[in-house]
C-alpha positions in Angstrom: -43.9 4.9 -21.1 -47.0 6.3 -22.9 -49.3 6.5 -19.8 -49.0 10.3 -19.1 -49.9 11.5 -22.6 -52.7 8.9 -22.9 -54.0 9.9 -19.5 -54.0 13.6 -20.5 -55.7 12.9 -23.8 -58.4 10.8 -22.1 -59.0 13.4 -19.4 -59.2 16.2 -21.9 -61.6 14.2 -24.1 -63.8 13.5 -21.1 -63.8 17.1 -20.2 -64.8 18.1 -23.7 -67.7 15.6 -23.7 -68.9 17.1 -20.4 -68.5 13.7 -18.6 -66.0 15.4 -16.3 -67.0 18.8 -15.0 -63.4 19.8 -14.3 -61.3 22.1 -16.3 -58.4 21.3 -18.6 -56.0 22.6 -16.0 -57.3 20.0 -13.6 -56.7 17.3 -16.2 -53.2 18.5 -16.7 -52.6 18.5 -13.0 -53.8 14.9 -12.8 -51.5 14.0 -15.7 -48.5 15.6 -13.9 -49.3 13.6 -10.8 -49.5 10.3 -12.8 -46.1 11.2 -14.4 -44.5 11.9 -11.0 -45.8 8.6 -9.6 -44.5 6.6 -12.6 -41.0 8.2 -12.3 -41.0 7.5 -8.5 -41.9 3.9 -9.1 -39.1 3.6 -11.7 -36.5 5.1 -9.3 -37.6 2.7 -6.6 -37.2 -0.2 -8.9 -33.7 1.0 -9.9 -32.7 1.4 -6.3 -34.0 -2.1 -5.4 -32.3 -3.7 -8.4 -29.0 -2.0 -7.5 -29.3 -3.3 -3.9 -30.1 -6.8 -5.1 -27.0 -6.7 -7.3 -24.8 -5.5 -4.5 -26.1 -8.3 -2.2 -25.5 -11.0 -4.8 -22.2 -9.8 -6.4 -20.0 -12.0 -4.2 -21.7 -15.2 -5.2 -20.0 -17.4 -7.8 -21.5 -20.0 -9.9 
């Protein structure tokens, strides 16, 4: 799960190269949003996996 640090480094580098006209605080805010979205997706996958296990726990091979 290296996406948030990589996203932050890329956004800061683009800000330093004047490709983005935003501040480093904006880049940090975008990075926090990416991190929260990834955590929310992981939690949703855990909940869906748990539901799938509960539905199929009564089946026998």
